[in-house]
N, C-alpha and C positions, 0 to 999 in steps of 0.2 A: 432355526429360522433360516429360508432359503432367501437370499438377498440375490439380486440381477448384477453381474459382473460390473456394470457401470455405477452402480451405489456407490458411494464413496466409503460406506460403511461394511464393504465386502472385503473380507478376508478369505482368499483360495484355501489358505491351510485349515483355518476355521471350519469353511464348509465343507473340505474335505474328511475332517475330522468325524463330523455331524453325520456326513454321507456314510461312513465306514460305521459309526453306532447305529444306523436307522438299517442297514442291511445284516447287523449281527442280530438287534433285537428281531428281525424277522425270521433269520434263520432259527433262533433259540425258540420265538413261539411256534414254529412250524414242527420242530424237532421235538418239542415238548407233545404235541396233539398226534405225532407220531406215536411216540412212545406210550401214549395214553390210550392208543387203538391196539397197541400190542399188548400192553396189558390187559384190556377187554377182551382180547382173541384167547389171550393165556386163562381168562378164567369161563370161558363160554363152555367149558365140557363139564363146568359143575352147574348150572342151571338150564334151565329150558329156553332156548331163547328166541323161538319161533313168535310168541307172543309179542316181541319185542319190534319185529320186521314188521314192514309193510304191507300189510292184506288190502288187496285192491278191492274197493267199493264195499268195504265193512265199517261201520262204525269203530268196531273194535280195533280194527287195521290203523286206525290213523294214529294209535301211538309210535306205529314208527315214523312218522315224519320228524320224530323227536329223535328217536335211540336208534334207529336203524342203520346210519350212517358209521355207528359207532361199532357195527357187526360183522364179520365178515366170514366167509365160506371157508377157506384153505389158507395155507401160507404161502402161496403162490400171489391169493387174491390180496392179501394184508401187505404184501410185499409190494405189489405192483402200486397198489395207492399210495405206500408209506412214499415210495420214492417219488412219485407226482407230487404230492401233495408237500413234499419238500422241497422241489426243486418251483413248484409254481408258487405256493406259499411264500417264499423267499424273495421271488421275482415281484410278485404282487405287493407282499407287503412293505417291501422295501422302495419302489418307485410310486406305487400310491397308498400308503399306509390308512390315510382317510376314508377313501372309497373302497379299501378293502374290509376294513374294520365293520362299516355301514352294510357292505355287499353280502357278509357270510351268513348273516341269519336268513338274509333273502335267498342264497344259493342254496343252505341246508334246508329250508322247507321246499322250495321250488324242486328239488330233487327227489324228495320224499313225495310231493302233489303229482309229478309226473306217471311215478310206479304206481299211486294211488287210484289214477285216473285212467291210465293206458291199460295197465296191468290188468292179465287174464284173474278169473275169478278162481278161488281158491289158491294160488300162487305165493311165494313169499317174496319181497325183495329185500336186500340187505347190503351194506357195503357203502365205501364213502366216494366211489367213483363218480357217481353224480355232481359230488362235491367239487372233484379235480374238472370236470366237463365246466361247472360253472366258473373256476378260477380260469381256466385257459379262454374260455368265451369272453370273461371279464375283461382280460388282460390285451386280448387282442381286439374286442370291441372298442375300449379306451383308445386303443392306438387308431383304429379309423376316424373315431369321433375328434379326439383331440388335435393329432396331426402335429404335435411339435416333435423334434427331433428324438427325444427320448422316447415317447410314446409308441413313436414308430419303432426304433430300436427295440423297444420291450415288448412289442407284438409279435415283430418277426423272429425273436428269440424263443419266445412262447411256441409258436406256429413252428419253428424249425425243428424242437425237440417233440410236440405233442399236437404235429398237424392233423396226424391221424383222428384223432377224437373230430374232424368233422365227420367221417364217414361212420363212427360206432354210434350216432344219436341215430341212426336208422335200423332196423332188423336186418342181424348178420348172422349173428351165433347163437345157437340153441343154448338157454343158461344165461345168456349175459341179458342184464336189465336193460336193452337199449331206453327204456321210459322214463328209467331215472337219470340216464344220461341225456334226455332230451329235455327233460323237465329241467336238468341244471343249466342245461345249455340256455335255455330260455332265459331262466333266473340271470344267467349272467349277463346276456345282452342287453335285458331291461336292468340290472342294476349298473352297466357300464354309461345307461343313457341319463339314468337319474341322477348319476354320483359323478360325472363327469368334470364337474367343475368345483370338487369339494379340496383336490391337491393342486396347489401353485405347480407353475411349470419350474422344473428343475434350472438353476443356473446355466447360463450357454457359456462355451467358453467360446472366446473370440480369439481367432488365429491371426497373423501379423498377413498374411497375403490378403486379408479383407481389408485391411488399411489401408492396404496399397492399392487394391482397384478404389476405393472412395478416394485415394489424392488423384488416381488418372481418370477421375470421372471428367473433371471439366477438361483436360485435354483431349478426351474421346468427344467429349460435344463440339469442340473446335473443330476437329476432322473431319467430323459427319458430315457429308455433304449435303446441301438444301435439297428441299423438296423440289420437285419440277414447278410449281406453281410457283415457287419463290425466285425461280433463274429468270432474268429480264429476258424479253424477246427484242429483238433488233428489227424484225421486219415482220410485218401482218397483212396475208394476203386481202385485197380488199373484199369486202362482203356482196358489192354490188354487183347483181348479173348483168348489166349492160355493159359496164365495161371489160373488154377482153385485154388478155394479159400481150405485153409485148417481148416479141424475141429478139435479142440483143444479137446484132453478127458481128462476129469478130473476123477482121481480115487475115487472111495468111500469112503466115510467118515464111518470109524470105528464106529460101533455100541458101 
């Protein structure tokens, strides 16, 4: 359980071990899914995979919403998606374990639904790239919505490695299913909005200079000059229009 550093029950060492276990659990789950993708790809040559891909605008093609992310067209295809899933899955699962668990079904179905609605008739869409786009937009969206330090840092890391996904949701390259990318991205943003409050904010480390600033705050208030309206005025000009000013003549100084 995450505790605030000001909580009497907070133990930094215990929290550090908890964070390490959570990171390791997210990595292991992501790795297990990647190994599953590799096993499915190695078996694709022994069966006809086309009925299990997304077939746009057909009822039979709807089965691909469940099975298409497990299929891939080449070694390069499965390798690229495996690396992205391992990195983004570990990042999302370690910082937002609850939101990620609730979001994955939405990302899975959303990527296939985008291909089914927007794809060309007669085409086949397969691969987990829509899920990877959903994870990136999920993490990035949570960073924008939550705005705590950990959320912003996590979103920046995801954007640093996979910010190019912002461009691949639009048609760019022939043979690339931008429709599933777009579906996954929309699902990721929707999931970020729906599940933004599921995970509590991580404990925030307090630095010594923050305590020093608070100790100096009363001194800053004392040294702050008063507002102009609080400064006493020694002389007021008369508001009467009839009263004329008086010029004081000073005698010349003796040479």
